[in-house]
C-alpha positions as CSV (number, residue, x, y, z in Angstrom):
1,X,10.6,-41.2,5.9
2,X,11.6,-41.6,1.9
3,X,13.2,-38.0,0.3
4,X,10.1,-38.5,-1.9
5,X,7.4,-37.2,0.8
6,X,9.8,-34.6,2.4
7,X,9.3,-33.0,-0.8
8,X,5.5,-33.0,-1.3
9,X,5.4,-32.4,2.4
10,X,7.7,-29.1,2.3
11,X,5.5,-28.4,-1.5
12,X,2.4,-28.8,0.7
13,X,4.1,-26.6,3.4
14,X,4.8,-23.5,1.1
15,X,1.9,-23.8,-0.6
16,X,-0.6,-23.0,3.3
17,X,1.9,-20.6,3.3
18,X,2.0,-18.8,0.1
19,X,-2.3,-18.3,-0.2
20,X,-1.9,-17.0,3.5
21,X,0.6,-14.7,3.1
22,X,-1.6,-14.0,-0.2
23,X,-4.7,-14.3,1.1
24,X,-3.2,-11.5,3.0
25,X,-2.8,-9.1,0.7
26,X,-5.9,-9.3,-1.3
27,X,-7.6,-6.2,-0.9
28,X,-7.0,-2.5,-1.6
29,X,-5.1,-1.0,1.4
30,X,-8.0,0.5,3.8
31,X,-7.7,4.3,5.5
32,X,-6.3,3.3,8.6
33,X,-2.4,4.5,9.7
34,X,-0.2,2.6,8.8
35,X,2.5,0.3,12.1
36,X,6.0,0.6,12.3
37,X,6.8,-0.2,7.6
38,X,3.2,-1.3,7.3
39,X,0.2,0.5,4.6
40,X,-1.8,3.1,5.8
41,X,-1.3,6.7,6.6
42,X,1.3,9.1,8.2
43,X,2.0,12.0,9.2
44,X,4.7,14.1,11.0
45,X,5.1,17.3,11.9
46,X,7.2,19.6,10.5
47,X,5.9,23.1,12.0
48,X,3.5,25.0,14.3
49,X,1.0,24.1,11.3
50,X,3.1,22.5,8.9
51,X,2.8,18.7,8.4
52,X,4.1,15.6,5.6
53,X,1.1,13.6,5.1
54,X,2.2,10.3,3.8
55,X,-0.4,7.2,2.4
56,X,1.5,3.8,1.7
57,X,-1.1,1.4,-0.2
58,X,-0.6,-2.0,-0.9
59,X,0.3,-3.9,-4.3
60,X,-3.6,-4.2,-4.5
61,X,-4.6,-0.8,-4.2
62,X,-4.8,2.0,-7.0
63,X,-2.7,5.1,-7.7
64,X,-5.2,7.5,-7.1
65,X,-6.1,5.7,-4.0
66,X,-3.4,6.8,-2.4
67,X,-3.7,10.2,-3.2
68,X,-7.1,10.8,-1.7
69,X,-5.6,9.0,1.1
70,X,-3.9,11.8,1.2
71,X,-5.6,14.4,0.5
72,X,-8.2,12.8,3.4
73,X,-5.9,12.3,5.8
74,X,-5.0,16.6,4.7
75,X,-8.1,17.8,5.8
76,X,-8.5,15.1,8.8
77,X,-5.9,17.0,9.9
78,X,-6.1,20.2,9.9
79,X,-9.0,20.4,10.8
80,X,-7.9,18.6,14.4
81,X,-5.5,21.5,14.9
82,X,-8.8,24.5,14.5
83,X,-7.4,24.9,10.6
84,X,-10.1,25.1,8.7
85,X,-7.8,24.9,4.6
86,X,-4.9,23.3,4.0
87,X,-2.0,24.6,1.6
88,X,0.3,21.6,-0.9
89,X,3.3,22.9,-0.5
90,X,5.7,19.5,-1.8
91,X,3.9,16.8,-3.6
92,X,5.0,13.9,-4.9
93,X,3.9,10.2,-5.4
94,X,6.2,7.4,-5.2
95,X,6.5,3.9,-8.1
96,X,7.4,0.5,-6.5
97,X,7.6,-2.2,-9.2
98,X,9.5,-5.7,-7.2
99,X,8.3,-8.4,-9.0
100,X,6.9,-11.7,-8.3
101,X,8.0,-14.7,-10.1
102,X,5.8,-18.4,-9.6
103,X,7.9,-21.2,-9.4
104,X,5.7,-25.0,-11.5
105,X,8.2,-28.1,-10.0
106,X,6.9,-31.1,-9.2
107,X,3.8,-30.3,-10.0
108,X,3.1,-27.7,-7.4
109,X,3.2,-24.3,-8.2
110,X,4.4,-21.7,-5.8
111,X,5.5,-17.8,-5.7
112,X,9.2,-16.2,-4.5
113,X,9.8,-12.3,-4.9
114,X,13.3,-11.6,-5.8
115,X,15.2,-15.0,-5.9
116,X,14.1,-18.7,-7.4
117,X,14.5,-21.4,-3.8
118,X,17.3,-23.2,-4.1
119,X,15.7,-26.9,-4.0
120,X,17.8,-30.3,-4.9
121,X,15.8,-31.9,-8.1
122,X,18.1,-35.3,-8.1
123,X,15.4,-35.5,-11.7
124,X,17.0,-32.2,-13.5
125,X,12.8,-31.5,-13.9
126,X,12.2,-28.6,-16.1
127,X,11.7,-25.6,-14.1
128,X,8.3,-23.5,-15.8
129,X,7.9,-19.8,-14.1
130,X,6.6,-17.2,-14.9
131,X,7.6,-13.5,-13.7
132,X,4.9,-10.7,-12.6
133,X,5.1,-6.8,-11.7
134,X,3.8,-5.4,-8.4
135,X,3.9,-1.4,-8.5
136,X,3.1,0.1,-4.6
137,X,2.7,3.4,-4.3
138,X,3.0,6.2,-1.4
139,X,1.8,9.6,-2.3
140,X,3.6,12.1,0.2
141,X,3.1,15.5,-0.1
142,X,3.7,18.5,2.5
143,X,0.5,21.2,3.9
144,X,0.9,24.0,5.1
145,X,-2.4,24.6,7.9
146,X,-4.3,27.9,7.3
147,X,-7.5,29.7,8.6
148,X,-10.0,30.9,6.2
149,X,-9.3,30.7,2.5
150,X,-6.1,31.0,0.7
151,X,-5.8,32.9,-2.9
152,X,-8.9,32.6,-4.8
153,X,-7.2,30.4,-8.0
154,X,-5.1,29.0,-6.3
155,X,-4.2,24.9,-7.7
156,X,-2.5,24.7,-4.0
157,X,-5.5,25.9,-1.8
158,X,-7.2,23.2,0.1
159,X,-10.4,23.4,2.1
160,X,-10.4,20.7,4.6
161,X,-14.6,20.0,4.4
162,X,-14.7,20.3,1.1
163,X,-12.3,17.6,1.1
164,X,-13.4,15.3,3.5
165,X,-17.3,16.2,1.9
166,X,-15.3,15.2,-1.4
167,X,-13.3,12.0,-0.6
168,X,-15.0,10.9,1.9
169,X,-17.6,8.6,0.7
170,X,-15.0,6.9,-0.9
171,X,-12.7,6.2,1.4
172,X,-13.3,2.4,2.9
173,X,-11.7,2.4,6.2
174,X,-10.3,-0.9,7.7
175,X,-14.5,-2.9,9.3
176,X,-15.5,-2.0,5.8
177,X,-12.6,-4.5,3.6
178,X,-13.1,-7.3,5.9
179,X,-17.4,-7.4,4.8
């Protein structure tokens, strides 16, 4: 097999793998439990009625959606534990930006995160490339669950039922995301 044919086959493989990876990330993260190192919600019990709740979205998930899903999970968790309200005692949304490099070479186009491939080009053809920022958001909050309303006017206190009613219509579950 000639060097040129092997090179074209390598390009085709890179394009197919790239398309498969990209197709897995073309929709925002649905509301779902997060697999290890994956996208979705998670929680950790810190004390009897205190939890740390997180939601991590992919590059297609807007910051507002990540924050809404965090509140939605906090409300679900509050009701599941027999409480009616929760108080947010600490909250943060982290933006993480990486860079995707698009490379045109041999007439093909491929993408690589954080660097360029080390392909040998015996003809020393020029590389055309483009750099695109990719930002993901992770929202985290520590909540204390309580029974009954907290102080009126406390902006950190949420009625769990009200959060489910207000945010619920915007929640997209995995089954809906596939449609």
